[in-house]
N, C-alpha and C positions, 0 to 999 in steps of 0.2 A: 032727759029720762034718767031716773036713778035706779041703780041695780041694788038689790038686796041679796046678800049672801047668807046662807045658813051658818050657824055657829060652827058646824062641822067643816064647812068650807073655809072659814076664816082662821080657824085654829088648827094647828097640826094635830093629827090624831095621836093619842097616847096609847102605848102598848105595855102590857104587863111584862116585867123582866124579873129575873132572879139573879142574885149574885152571892158569892162567898169570898171571904178574904183568905188568901193562902199564907200560912204562918210557918215559920221555922221554930220548932219546939225541941231544943237540943237535949233536954232531960225531961221526959214526959212527966215523971213523978213530981217535978218542981212546978209544973204548969206555967213556966215563964216562956214568952215567945216574942218574936219580932215579925211584924207583917212584912211580907216580901212581894205580895202580888194580889191580884183580884181576878176572878173568873166570872163572866157574865153571860147569861143565856136569855134570849128573847125569842119566843116561838113565832110570833107574828112577823118579825123582821128576819126570820131564819138566820139568827146571829148567835154564834158561840165563839168566844175568844177569851184569851187571858193576857194580862200584862203583868210582868214581874221584873224585879231588879234584885241584884244581890250585892250589897255593900260589903266587899271583902274585908275592909278595915274594921267595920262594925262587927262582922261575924268573928273576926280574929279576937276581938275583945270579949264578945258575948259568949262564944263557944269555941275556944281555940282548938279543941279536939276534933271538930267536924272536918270531914273530907269535903272541901269546897268543890272539887271537881265532880265528885259523885252527886253532891247537892245540885249543882248546875245541870247535870244530866237529867236528874229527876224533874227539875223545873222545866227543862226543854220538853220533857214528855207531855206536860200540860199543853204546850203549843201544838205538838204533833197530834195529840188526841183531839184537841179542839177542831183542827182542820179536817179530821176524819180520813178514812182511806186505809189501805193495807200497811202503810208505814207505821200506823198506830197499833198494829197487831189486832187481836180479837176485839179489844175495846174500841179501836179506831173504826171498826166496821159496824159498830152500833149506830142507830139513828141519833140525831142531835140530842134529843132529850135524854136518851140512854147514856150518852157520853158525859153529859153534864152531871147526871145523877151519880155516875161512877166516879167522876173527878171530885165531887163534893161529898162522897160517902164518908161517914165518921171512921177514923182510923187512929190507932195509937202508934204513930211513927214520928220521925223527926219532922216531916213535912205534913202539915195538917190543914184541912179547910175549916173555916169557922162554920157556924150555923148558916143556913141559906136564908137570905133576906129578900123580900119582894119590893117592887116599886113600879112606877110608871114612867115611860120615856117615849119621846118621839124620835130619838136618835140613839140607838143602843151603843154605837161606837163612841160617841161623844160622852155618854154616861159612863162607859168603862173608863175613859181617860179621866173624867172628873173624879170618880171613885178612887182610881189609882193615885191620883195626886193628893186627894184628901186623906186616904187611909194608909198609904204606903210612903209616899215621898215626904209628906209632912212629918212623919215620925223620924226620918233620918237626918 
């Protein structure tokens, strides 16, 4: 007896996700930046997380005037807000889509998100790792 599985049963289901690249822009007027992280949101998988790294040697060459301790604190805020809860202040108490929208809102500061880009994934965590490797680690 042969069993036939539907396409949906044989393929993992793909879900819409959105992501933005986190950039360090030391002098906004010059529009030069270094990618330091990625934030990814997938509603169907109830997933919101960020991955980032800060190459201090590269930052010292690129923008020696930056306070790296303050920059790291601001990057850590991405992690705290992604997790949600009172540790993230008023923003941390928003629902997951609200936190993602707040973290990816356009701003003219040293730490800026790129435009939000969509895609489809069956594994949001793996997609975040892939994007991080491709868009951040490859650059360093």
